[in-house]
C-alpha positions in Angstrom: 3.9 10.1 32.3 2.1 6.8 32.9 2.5 3.7 30.9 -0.5 4.3 28.7 0.8 7.8 27.7 4.2 6.3 26.9 2.7 3.7 24.6 0.7 6.4 22.7 3.7 8.6 22.4 5.9 5.7 20.9 3.5 4.5 18.3 4.7 4.5 14.7 1.9 5.2 12.2 2.0 4.2 8.6 -0.2 6.6 6.6 -2.5 4.5 4.4 -4.1 5.2 1.1 -3.3 8.4 -0.8 -1.9 11.0 1.6 -1.9 13.6 -1.2 -5.7 13.6 -1.8 -5.9 17.3 -2.3 -6.0 18.5 1.3 -2.3 19.6 1.3 -2.1 19.3 5.1 -0.2 17.0 7.4 1.1 14.0 5.5 1.0 15.5 2.1 3.7 14.0 0.0 4.3 11.1 2.4 5.0 7.7 0.8 2.5 5.0 1.5 3.9 1.7 2.7 0.5 0.0 2.2 1.7 -2.3 -0.5 5.1 -3.2 1.0 5.9 -6.5 2.8 9.0 -7.7 4.5 10.3 -11.2 3.8 13.0 -12.9 5.9 15.3 -15.1 3.9 17.2 -17.5 6.2 19.9 -19.4 4.3 21.0 -21.2 7.4 17.6 -22.9 7.7 16.8 -23.0 3.9 13.6 -20.9 4.3 11.9 -17.7 3.4 8.8 -16.3 5.1 6.8 -13.1 5.6 7.4 -11.3 8.8 5.6 -7.9 8.8 7.2 -7.0 12.1 10.4 -6.3 10.2 8.7 -3.1 8.9 9.2 -1.8 12.5 12.6 -3.6 13.1 10.8 -6.1 15.3 11.1 -9.4 13.3 11.9 -12.6 15.1 15.5 -12.5 13.9 15.9 -8.8 15.0 14.7 -9.2 18.6 16.8 -9.6 21.8 20.1 -8.5 20.4 22.1 -5.3 20.5 22.6 -3.8 17.1 26.1 -2.7 16.1 26.9 -0.7 12.9 30.2 -2.5 12.3 30.1 -5.9 10.7 33.6 -6.9 11.9 32.2 -6.8 15.6 29.9 -9.7 14.8 32.3 -12.1 13.1 30.3 -15.2 13.9 26.9 -13.8 13.0 24.5 -15.8 11.0 23.4 -14.3 7.7 19.8 -13.2 7.2 18.2 -11.0 4.6 15.3 -8.7 5.1 13.7 -8.3 1.7 11.5 -5.4 1.0 8.8 -6.3 -1.5 6.5 -3.8 -3.1 3.4 -4.8 -5.1 1.9 -2.9 -7.9 -0.9 -3.5 -10.4 -0.9 -3.3 -14.2 -3.3 -4.6 -17.0 -2.3 -8.2 -16.3 -2.9 -7.8 -12.6 -0.9 -7.6 -9.3 2.9 -8.2 -9.6 6.1 -7.9 -7.6 7.2 -4.5 -8.6 10.1 -3.7 -6.3 12.3 -6.1 -4.5 15.4 -5.0 -2.5 17.3 -7.1 0.0 19.2 -5.8 3.1 21.7 -7.9 5.0 21.8 -8.5 8.7 24.1 -10.7 10.8 23.0 -12.1 14.1 25.1 -13.8 16.8 22.7 -15.1 19.4 25.5 -16.4 21.6 26.9 -12.9 22.3 23.5 -11.2 21.7 25.0 -8.9 19.1 23.9 -8.2 15.6 25.0 -6.1 12.6 22.6 -4.0 10.5 23.2 -0.9 8.4 20.2 1.3 9.0 21.1 3.5 6.1 21.2 0.5 3.7 17.8 -0.7 5.0 16.2 2.8 4.4 17.8 3.0 1.0 16.6 -0.5 0.0 13.1 0.2 1.2 13.0 3.3 -0.9 14.4 1.5 -3.9 11.7 -1.2 -3.6 9.0 1.5 -3.4 10.4 2.9 -6.7 10.1 -0.5 -8.3 13.8 -1.3 -8.4 15.2 -4.8 -8.2 18.2 -4.9 -5.8 19.3 -8.4 -5.2 22.6 -8.7 -7.0 24.6 -8.5 -3.7 22.8 -11.6 -2.3 24.4 -15.0 -2.4 23.0 -17.5 -4.9 21.5 -19.8 -2.4 19.5 -16.9 -0.8 18.4 -15.6 -4.2 17.0 -19.1 -5.0 15.2 -19.3 -1.7 13.6 -15.8 -2.3 12.7 -16.7 -5.9 11.2 -20.0 -5.0 9.2 -18.3 -2.1 7.8 -15.5 -4.4 6.8 -18.1 -7.1 5.1 -20.4 -4.5 3.5 -17.6 -2.6 1.6 -16.4 -5.7 2.5 -17.8 -9.1 0.2 -15.3 -10.9 2.0 -12.3 -9.3 5.3 -14.0 -10.2 4.2 -14.5 -13.8 3.1 -10.8 -14.1 6.4 -9.6 -12.7 9.3 -8.2 -14.8 11.7 -10.2 -16.7 14.5 -8.4 -14.7 13.1 -9.9 -11.4 12.7 -13.4 -12.9 16.2 -13.4 -14.3 17.7 -12.0 -11.1 16.1 -14.7 -8.9 16.0 -17.7 -11.2 19.2 -19.8 -10.7 
């Protein structure tokens, strides 16, 4: 298998639009990730930013480390949050419908990091279902996320649920 064939084989495709448009074939019932974004919250540097590469586990903070499923093996890891944000639309306009945060710990010195893949999948699914899952975040990180969402698009923030606003307003 040449390099070009390997690249084609290893592609991850996100099915766009409505995969259940009546054809009933391949992809029927698959959830669309078209309205989902990934935000990195970095409480160490006091910032939050969109990094769409996190959708494929290739964000800047996820690169060049070996992932370990046991948090205790990365005792000096810096805390980051990958926040799965899903948008929806109602009569008022577009809003932040689902917001769920997943923890990662990264120790660049030993090139090791902790992430629970099961938790990330669960939180992505909860975000797609319009759930707000941020209660396990520290207050500083919640404030960074809330400030970022408000500044990114105040109208979407204003159209969002009171549950989200209360959860991220500190």
